[in-house]
N, C-alpha and C positions, 0 to 999 in steps of 0.2 A: 504494500500500500504506500502511495506517496504521501498519505495523511500522517504527518509527523506528530508523535505524542511525547510528552515529558511528564513523568509521574514521580512524586516523592523527591528525595534528595539526591542530587548528582553533583559531581565536581564541575567547575566552569569549563574545563578542557578535558577531552577524552584521553585515556591512557596516561593520566597523571595521578599523583598521590591524592587519595581521598581518605581522610582519617576519621575514625570513630571518636566519640567523646572521651574515651579513655586513652586516646593517642595511637591505638592500633590501626592498621590499614583495613579498609573494606577490600573485598576481592572482586575484581572486575571480570565479568563474563561477557564475551561477544557471542550472541546467538544470531547466526546469519545463514542465508541460503546460497546455494550454488557456488560454493567455494570462494567466499569473499567478494563475489561479483554481482550480488543482488541485494534484496532488502535485508536489514539486520536491525538488531537492538542491542544496547549495552545495559547489562544488569549489574547491580552492586550488592554483593552478598556479605553478610556478617561472617559466615563460615566459608570454608573452602568448598566450592561446588564439585570438586573432583574427589572428595574424601569419602570413600566407601569402606565399610568394614565387613561386608559379606556379599556374596552373589551366588544365587542358587537358581535351579531351573524352575520356571513357571510353566506348568503343563497347560497349554492353551486348549480351548474347546475344539471340537471337530471343525477343521478348516478345509477338509477335502472337498473336491468338486467332481461332478459327473457331466460329461459333454451332453449338450442338448441335441441328441442324435437318436433316432431320425429327427430332422428339423421339424420343430413343432411350436406353434404359438401356445402360450400357457397362461393360466389364471391361478395365481397363488394367493391364498386367503390368510394373510398375516395374523389376523386377530385370533386364529385358531392355534397359534404357537404358544400362547400363554393363557392360563386361566386367571392369573392375577400376578401382581408384582411382588408378592410376599416371598422373602428369601432370595430376591434377585437384586443385582445392582447393574448399572449401565455399562460397566467395564467387563466384568467376568461372565455375564450371562447373555451376551449377544448371541443370536443364532444366525448363522450364515445363510442367506437366501440365494444370492447370486454372486459370482465372482469371476475374474480373469486376472491376467498378469498386471493389470493397471488399476483395478478398483475392486473392492469388496463391499457388498451391500448386505447389511445385517438389520435385524429388528430385535428390540428388547422392550419388555414391560418391567419396570423396576420400582421398588419402594424403599430399598435399602441404600445406605451410604456406600459409595464405591471405595476401593483402595486408592491410594495415590497411584497415578498411572501416567505413562509417557509412551506415545507412539513414535518410534524412531525410524519408521519406514516412510511415512508421508503425512500430509495434512488430513484432518478429519472434518467432515461437514455433517453435523448431527441435526436432523430436523425434528422438532418437537411436535409430534402429532397431537398429543393430549397431555394435560397436566403442566407441571412447571418444576424447575429445579434451580438450585444455586450451584454455580460452577466455580470452585475455588481454583485459582491458577497462580503460577509463580509471578505473573504480571499483575495480579489483583483479582477481584471477584466480578463475575458476570451473573446477572439474573436472567434465566432462560424461561420464556413463557410459550404458551401454545402458538404455533406458527413461526417460531424463531428458527432460523438456521444458526447453529453455533459453529463458527469456524475456528478450529484449533490448529495452529501451525505445528509442523513436525517437531518432536522433541520437547513440547511444552508440558511440563509436569502439572497435573491437575487432578481434581477429583469431583465427583458428582454427588450432590445432596438433594434428593427429591423432596418436594413439599409433601404435606400430609396426604394429598390426593394421589401421590405417585407420579410417574412419568412414562409415556409411551414414546419411544424414540426410534427413528429411522436413520441408521448410521451408514454414512458413505465414507469409506476409508480409501484414500488414494495412495498410490505408490509415488506420488509427485506432489506438487503444490497446487492448491486450489485458490483461484483468484477471480476477480471480475473479468469479463471478456475484454480483450485488448481493444476491440472496436468501440467500447464505451469510454475509453480513456484517451486523454491527450498524450503527446509524446513524453510529457513529464509525469504522467500518471494521474492527473486530475480527471474526475468524471466530466464528460462532455454533456452539452445541453440535450442531446437526443437520448441519453442513457435513461432507462426506466427507474433508476434510483441513483442516489448520490451520497456524499460523505455524511450529510445530516441524518441519514437513515441508519447509520451504523452506530451501534452501542458498544463502547469499549470500557475497560476497567477504569473506574474513576479515581482510585487511590491504591496505594500499596496495601498488601495484606501480609503482615508479618506474624509468623508463628514460631515460637521457640520449641525446641525438642531435640532429642538425641536418638540415634539408632532408628531412623525412620525408613520403613520399607516402601519402595516404589516399584510397581510392576512395569516392566519395559517390554514392549513388543518390538522385535527387530528382525533383521534379515538373518537367514540361516537355512538349515536343510530340512525344515519341517514342511508340512503340506502348504503349497503355494509359495515356498521359499521363506516361510515365516516361523519364528520360534519366540519364546518368551523367557525372560529372566526376572528374578526377584532380587533387586539390588538394594542393599541397606546402606543408607547414608549416615555418616557420623553426626551431622547436624541437619536440622529440618531444611528441606529445599525451599520452603517459603520464608526465607530469611532476607529477602530483597528489600532494601530500604529506599531504592529508587531505580528508575530505568528511563531510557529514552530511545527513540528510533521509530522505524516504520514497519516493524514486525511484531505482531501481538495478536491475541485472540479477540474476536468481536462477535456480536450477534446482528443479524438482519432479519426483520420480520416480514413474512410474505405479504402482509397487508399493506406494506409500504412500497410494493412493486407496482408501478403505474403501467397498466397494460397498453400495448400498441395495437390499434385496430385499423380497419380499412373498409372500403366499399365492398371488396370481395375478400375471400378467406386469406388470412395471412399465414405464411409458413412458420414452422416451429421455431426457427432462430429468433423471431421477435419475442419469444417467451424466455430466452436464455437469461440466467442469473449468474452462473459461474462457469469457469472452464478449468480443465486440468489436462495432463498429458493423456491423450487418447480417449478422453470422455468429456462431456459437458453436462451441466445441470440446468434444467429449465423448470418454470412453474406456470401452470395454467390457473389463472385467478378469475374471480367474478368480474365480468366485463360486458360492455355493449358489444354486439356482434355485427356482422357485415350488413351494410345498408344499401347495397345495390338492389334495385327492385326485383331482380331475378337471382339474387344471391342464394347460395346453399350454405348455411352457417356451419354445418359440421364438416370435418375434413374430407377432402377427396381421398380416394385410394392412392396409396403410395408404396413404392418398393424401397426398403432400406438397403440400398446397394452397398453402402460402406459401413453400416452400423446396426447394432441391436438397440431396440427401444424398450425401456422399462418405465412404465407409468404406475405411480403409487397414488391411489385415489383416497384422499384424506379429508374431503369436505364437499358439501353440496351434492349435486346430482350431475354426473358426467353424461352429457347428452349423447355423445357418439357411441357409448357402450350400452345403451338401453337395450334390453332383451338378451344380454349375454351372460347374465348372472353376476356381473361385476358390481361391487358395492363398496361401502366405506371399509377401508382396511385391505382392499384388494390390490394386487399387483397384476398388471398384464405385461407379458414378455412377448414382443414381436421381433423375431430374430432376422438378421440380415439375410436376404435371399427370399423373403416371403412378402408378398404384396398384402398390405393390410389397410383397413379403413373402418368406417362406421358399420354397425349392424344395419342390414338393409332397411328394417323398419324405422330406424332412427333418421334416415335421410328425409323422407316425407314429413315426419313428425317435427323436424326442426324448421321447416319452411315458415317464414313469417316471424320467427323468434326475434326479439329485439335485444335480449341479453341472456347470458348463461350464468347461473349461480353454481359454479363448479370450482373445485380446488384440487389440484393434482401436482405432484412433484415428478418430473421426468428426468431420467438419466439415459443419455445416448452414448454408447460405447463404440469404439472403432476397432475393437477386437471381439470375437464371439464370447458371450457369457456362458458360464456353466452353472449347473444347479448345485447349491450347497445343501447340507443336510436339512436345514430349515425349509428351504424352498421345496425340496422333494417331499417333505412331510405334509405340505399343505397344497399340493397341486390338485386342482379339482378334477383333472382327467378328461373333461368334456369340452372345455372352452374352444379348442381347435375346430370343432365341428359346428359351432353355433351359426356361422355364416351360411352354411349349406343346410342346416337343420337336420342333418343326419350323418351317420358314419357308415362307410361301405362295409 
């Protein structure tokens, strides 16, 4: 982000002496992306951020995947994955729905406080479907509410504390960084006038969050020889990682609420890129929000049939009534997977039903990937098995 932040106490000049009230030095940590050539922040710790006293294996949940073969569009019913959030937390109890070498999509319903956690593989984008949570981070505290995307940069130590109502979270884990689309930004990184959101819509930590403690365990997800090239470690730090008295820079976690996305509409149906909210390596995130629809006198408000020549399309239906899927069995909490090589579009009955509509009250989060997605154990467990045949109304 080009949006520079300064929080807490920092020295007037970077990489210079910054002393505690007792005369000792604070420990400066540079957290930066792409080998010192992209966004970064400087954090000032009371303790040594490298001081660990133990490291053990963290046995991750099942991250294996199964190819979508034979090629099949699918309906996955995420709400069937959890009866409640009791005994679950946002970090350890995610169930893998879909994944490939670039991104993993998981779902979790949680009521418990998570362990301290750091993803050392890529950024995370966690969409809050229902409920709310406090997210404590090394940069400070975020309040995450229904409709928020919580963007957590790679290697940010944090933990989740759900509210009394718990939280339902749709977790998008990248193997890269997640950022606003480049076409929304100036060459210096400011949001442009045509962007559907801007810096004012981003919520960032307002103050430092200092916690004292010793021998603090942090769960770290990192690269290795496990399923999907991912393994976990339990690293114990000599002092609490939340000992940062100040930081500044352009790398930090933030939230963005889907209700602040200003939809782009036209006289005829607009293509999916107008709904884009984030991009990453080999995938994008879009959202379909309540909006006025096409106003040409002969317009067809639902999408035309289209072939995903280069991508798989994953749609998570999380609010309202999605017009194009009427008659398919899709409902709130559903995912539709339309794989590359398959022409997809609205259910036939939805086309005529949409004519004359002036607005759609729908809310969905879409992920388009440029490599094929495979089914995780969670996705395979809640596949309805019949969605593929709903356009024809029968199976041979």
